[in-house]
C-alpha positions as CSV (number, residue, x, y, z in Angstrom):
1,M,-45.6,-8.6,5.9
2,A,-45.0,-9.8,9.3
3,F,-41.4,-11.4,10.5
4,T,-39.9,-13.6,13.2
5,A,-37.3,-13.3,15.5
6,K,-35.3,-15.7,13.2
7,D,-35.6,-12.4,10.2
8,V,-34.3,-10.4,12.7
9,M,-31.4,-12.5,13.2
10,T,-30.7,-13.2,9.6
11,L,-30.6,-9.7,9.1
12,R,-28.2,-9.3,12.2
13,E,-25.7,-11.7,10.5
14,K,-26.4,-10.7,6.8
15,S,-25.5,-6.8,8.0
16,G,-23.9,-6.9,11.2
17,A,-26.1,-4.2,13.1
18,G,-27.3,-4.5,16.3
19,M,-30.6,-6.5,16.8
20,L,-33.0,-3.2,17.8
21,E,-31.8,-1.6,14.7
22,C,-32.1,-4.7,12.7
23,K,-36.0,-5.0,14.3
24,K,-36.7,-1.5,13.6
25,A,-35.6,-1.7,9.9
26,L,-37.7,-4.6,9.5
27,T,-40.9,-3.1,11.2
28,D,-40.0,0.1,8.7
29,A,-40.2,-2.3,5.7
30,D,-43.0,-4.2,6.4
31,G,-41.0,-7.3,6.9
32,D,-39.2,-7.2,3.6
33,M,-35.5,-8.2,4.0
34,E,-34.2,-6.3,1.0
35,K,-35.6,-3.3,2.2
36,A,-34.5,-3.9,5.7
37,A,-31.2,-4.5,4.6
38,E,-31.2,-1.4,2.0
39,L,-32.2,1.2,5.4
40,L,-29.7,-0.2,7.4
41,R,-27.1,0.9,5.2
42,E,-28.9,4.1,4.6
43,R,-28.8,4.7,8.3
44,G,-25.2,3.0,8.7
45,I,-23.7,5.5,6.0
46,A,-25.8,8.4,7.8
47,K,-24.0,7.4,11.4
48,A,-20.6,7.1,9.4
49,V,-20.9,10.8,7.6
50,K,-21.1,12.2,11.3
51,K,-18.1,10.5,12.4
52,E,-15.3,11.6,9.6
53,G,-14.8,14.5,11.6
54,R,-13.3,12.4,14.4
55,I,-9.2,12.0,14.5
56,A,-8.2,8.1,13.5
57,A,-4.9,7.8,15.4
58,E,-5.2,4.2,16.2
59,G,-5.3,1.1,13.9
60,A,-3.0,-1.7,12.8
61,V,-0.5,-2.4,10.1
62,G,-1.3,-5.1,7.8
63,A,0.6,-6.9,5.1
64,Y,-0.3,-9.4,1.8
65,V,2.0,-11.3,-0.4
66,C,1.3,-13.2,-3.6
67,E,4.4,-15.4,-4.4
68,K,3.1,-16.7,-7.2
69,C,2.9,-13.2,-8.5
70,G,5.6,-11.6,-6.9
71,L,3.8,-9.2,-5.4
72,G,3.6,-7.7,-1.5
73,V,1.5,-5.2,-0.2
74,L,1.9,-3.1,3.3
75,L,-1.3,-1.1,4.4
76,E,-2.3,1.0,7.5
77,I,-5.7,1.7,8.6
78,N,-6.7,4.0,11.2
79,C,-10.0,4.0,14.1
80,E,-9.9,5.9,17.1
81,S,-9.4,3.6,19.5
82,D,-6.7,1.2,20.6
83,F,-9.3,-1.5,21.6
84,V,-11.2,-1.8,18.2
85,S,-7.7,-1.7,16.7
86,R,-6.8,-5.2,18.7
87,G,-10.2,-6.8,17.6
88,E,-10.7,-9.9,15.3
89,K,-12.9,-7.6,12.6
90,F,-10.6,-4.7,12.5
91,H,-7.8,-6.9,11.6
92,E,-10.3,-8.4,9.1
93,I,-11.0,-4.9,7.3
94,V,-7.3,-4.5,6.9
95,N,-6.3,-7.7,5.6
96,S,-9.6,-7.4,3.1
97,V,-8.7,-3.7,1.7
98,A,-5.0,-5.7,1.3
99,K,-5.7,-8.1,-0.9
100,V,-8.0,-5.4,-2.8
101,V,-4.5,-3.5,-2.8
102,A,-2.6,-6.3,-4.5
103,E,-5.4,-7.4,-6.9
104,N,-6.0,-3.7,-8.1
105,K,-2.5,-2.3,-8.0
106,P,-4.2,1.2,-7.2
107,A,-1.8,4.3,-7.7
108,D,-3.1,6.2,-4.1
109,V,-5.7,6.0,-1.7
110,D,-8.4,8.1,-3.7
111,A,-7.7,5.3,-6.5
112,L,-8.4,2.4,-3.7
113,N,-11.2,3.9,-2.6
114,S,-12.7,3.4,-5.7
115,C,-11.8,0.0,-6.4
116,K,-14.3,-2.7,-5.8
117,L,-15.0,-4.5,-3.0
118,G,-18.3,-6.7,-2.3
119,D,-21.2,-5.4,-3.3
120,G,-19.7,-1.7,-3.7
121,T,-16.5,0.2,-3.5
122,V,-13.5,-0.3,-0.8
123,K,-15.2,3.5,0.1
124,D,-18.6,1.8,0.8
125,F,-17.1,-0.9,2.4
126,I,-15.3,1.4,5.0
127,T,-17.9,3.8,5.5
128,N,-20.3,0.4,6.4
129,Q,-17.8,-0.8,8.7
130,T,-17.6,2.6,10.3
131,A,-21.4,2.8,11.2
132,I,-21.1,-1.0,12.1
133,I,-17.8,-0.5,14.6
134,G,-19.0,2.6,15.9
135,E,-15.6,4.7,15.5
136,K,-14.2,6.6,12.4
137,I,-12.0,4.1,10.1
138,S,-9.9,5.4,7.2
139,I,-7.3,4.3,5.2
140,R,-3.8,6.0,5.6
141,R,-1.5,4.6,3.3
142,F,-0.3,1.5,1.6
143,V,2.9,0.3,-0.9
144,I,3.2,-2.3,-3.5
145,F,6.4,-4.2,-4.0
146,E,6.6,-6.0,-7.4
147,T,9.7,-8.2,-8.1
148,E,11.6,-11.4,-9.4
149,G,13.2,-11.5,-6.2
150,K,11.7,-12.3,-2.8
151,I,9.6,-10.5,-0.8
152,E,9.4,-10.7,3.2
153,T,7.1,-9.2,5.5
154,Y,6.8,-8.9,9.3
155,I,3.7,-7.6,11.4
156,H,4.8,-6.7,15.3
157,M,2.7,-6.4,18.2
158,G,-0.3,-7.1,16.2
159,G,0.0,-4.3,13.7
160,K,2.0,-1.2,15.5
161,V,4.9,-1.9,13.3
162,G,4.9,-3.0,10.2
163,V,8.1,-4.0,7.5
164,M,8.2,-5.4,3.9
165,V,11.6,-6.3,2.7
166,E,12.6,-6.9,-1.1
167,A,15.4,-9.2,-1.8
168,S,17.3,-9.6,-5.2
169,A,19.6,-12.4,-5.9
170,F,17.8,-14.5,-3.2
171,K,19.4,-17.9,-2.7
172,A,17.6,-20.7,-1.8
173,G,17.3,-21.5,2.3
174,S,18.3,-17.9,3.3
175,E,14.5,-17.5,4.4
176,E,15.3,-17.1,8.2
177,T,18.2,-14.6,7.6
178,L,15.7,-12.7,5.2
179,H,13.5,-12.9,8.0
180,D,16.1,-11.6,10.7
181,V,16.5,-8.4,8.3
182,A,12.7,-7.9,8.9
183,L,13.0,-7.9,12.5
184,Q,16.0,-5.9,12.1
185,I,14.2,-2.8,10.3
186,A,11.1,-3.1,13.0
187,A,13.6,-2.5,15.6
188,A,16.2,-0.3,14.7
189,K,14.5,2.0,12.0
190,P,17.1,2.2,9.2
191,S,16.1,5.2,6.7
192,Y,18.2,3.8,4.2
193,V,19.4,0.1,2.8
194,T,23.1,1.8,1.9
195,E,25.5,4.7,2.4
196,A,24.9,5.4,-1.0
197,E,21.2,6.2,-0.9
198,V,22.0,9.1,1.8
199,P,21.2,12.2,-0.5
200,A,23.9,14.6,-0.5
201,E,21.4,17.4,1.1
202,V,21.0,14.9,4.0
203,I,24.7,14.8,4.6
204,E,25.7,18.2,4.4
205,K,23.0,18.9,6.8
206,E,24.2,16.4,9.9
207,K,27.9,17.9,8.7
208,K,26.2,21.0,9.6
209,I,25.1,19.8,12.8
210,M,27.7,18.2,14.0
211,L,29.9,21.2,13.4
212,V,28.1,23.4,15.1
213,Q,27.8,20.9,18.2
214,M,32.1,21.0,18.0
215,Q,32.3,24.6,17.8
216,G,30.0,24.8,21.4
217,D,32.5,22.4,23.0
218,P,34.8,24.5,24.6
219,K,37.6,21.8,24.5
220,N,37.2,22.7,20.5
221,A,38.2,26.1,20.9
222,N,41.4,26.2,20.0
223,K,41.2,23.6,17.1
224,P,41.3,25.2,13.4
225,Q,38.6,24.9,11.1
226,E,40.0,22.1,9.0
227,I,41.0,19.5,11.5
228,L,37.3,20.3,13.2
229,E,35.8,19.4,9.8
230,K,38.1,16.1,9.8
231,I,36.9,15.0,13.0
232,V,33.6,15.9,12.0
233,A,34.1,13.3,8.8
234,G,34.9,10.6,10.9
235,K,32.2,11.3,13.0
236,L,29.7,10.3,9.8
237,G,30.3,7.1,10.3
238,K,28.4,6.8,13.4
239,F,25.3,8.5,11.5
240,Y,25.3,5.9,8.4
241,Q,25.5,3.3,11.3
242,D,22.3,4.3,12.8
243,N,20.7,5.4,9.5
244,C,21.9,2.8,7.0
245,L,20.5,-0.6,7.1
246,L,23.7,-2.4,6.2
247,D,26.0,-0.6,8.5
248,Q,23.7,-1.3,11.6
249,P,24.7,-3.9,14.1
250,F,22.9,-6.6,14.0
251,V,20.5,-6.9,16.6
252,K,20.7,-10.7,17.1
253,D,24.5,-10.1,17.6
254,D,25.9,-6.6,17.7
255,S,29.8,-8.2,17.4
256,Q,28.5,-8.2,13.2
257,K,26.7,-5.7,11.0
258,V,24.0,-6.3,9.1
259,S,25.8,-7.1,5.7
260,Q,28.0,-9.4,7.4
261,V,25.0,-11.5,8.5
262,I,23.5,-11.3,4.9
263,G,27.0,-12.0,3.2
264,S,26.2,-13.4,-0.5
265,K,23.0,-14.9,0.3
266,F,20.9,-12.1,-1.5
267,A,20.6,-8.2,-1.7
268,V,18.5,-6.1,-0.2
269,A,16.6,-3.9,-3.0
270,R,14.4,-1.8,-0.9
271,F,12.2,-1.9,2.4
272,A,9.0,-0.2,3.7
273,R,8.7,0.7,7.4
274,F,5.1,1.6,8.6
275,E,4.8,2.6,12.3
276,M,1.3,2.8,13.1
277,G,-0.2,6.5,13.7
278,E,3.5,8.2,13.5
279,G,2.8,11.9,12.7
280,I,-1.0,11.5,13.5
281,E,-2.0,14.1,15.9
282,K,-3.7,12.3,19.0
283,K,-7.1,13.5,20.3
284,S,-6.5,14.9,24.1
285,E,-9.4,16.1,25.8
286,N,-9.9,16.4,29.7
287,L,-11.9,13.6,31.4
288,Q,-14.2,15.2,32.9
289,D,-15.0,17.6,29.7
290,E,-15.5,14.1,28.1
291,V,-17.8,12.8,30.5
292,A,-19.5,16.0,30.4
293,K,-20.4,15.8,26.7
294,Q,-21.7,12.3,27.0
295,V,-23.9,13.2,29.5
296,A,-25.4,15.7,27.5
297,A,-25.7,14.1,24.3
298,M,-27.7,11.3,26.4
299,K,-30.1,14.0,27.2
300,K,-30.9,15.2,24.3
301,N,-31.7,11.4,23.2
């Protein structure tokens, strides 16, 4: 069966594959559009599998909020390069998957991979997008908030940092303040909302570190242990100020604490903060070695 240049373009638009790949698929499929699309998918999956061992340390954090259902999603998806992570196509992938999370409420990434998306599953979708983009793409993590209150999200620097905040007892007209709280979390990196949330073992560990530091200071050599412990107790205020959202100085006006800015407008029930790639070991490779590998690969092909 013959095919035209228009058929090649149609297949390209449908699959996202390159012109030459589409032409070859149509040739191998004797011009059958559906069979050619299937061949591209099969070949794309084969290419994607080869990329599974790569380190995906770039990417983006995205968010999705359904106000009618009182549900919000914060999601991180990784890729291999900053160039791809900044592209519109990659952000479309993040947004599509975030919406699936909201609709299906999966328990974890494995469950999410089995959810339906398009004509297949989320795993199929990610595998196909890996083949089209040419880099490993992987869903790293997500969190879902369901509430009768208010959800605010903030995405910083195109997805480098993402924040989701749940507010209860929300008073109308407090939207700007809630948004400022989301900005605060992005900038100041708190770990807890209030002092009461800090686990006892964390406090004890901090006290021990402070005590050792003070005992190592020659100025404290003659001070009794009980005095040092009282000084340490006083120093915990700085720890709370650094790590507890409501105790932090407000980033827009450090003469006020966040708790003072919020006042009675709402209560912060919880928050999530994702920093893209945190904890992932990035690939570090000598440039000369990388070029040599690429040249060797080209010679093989």
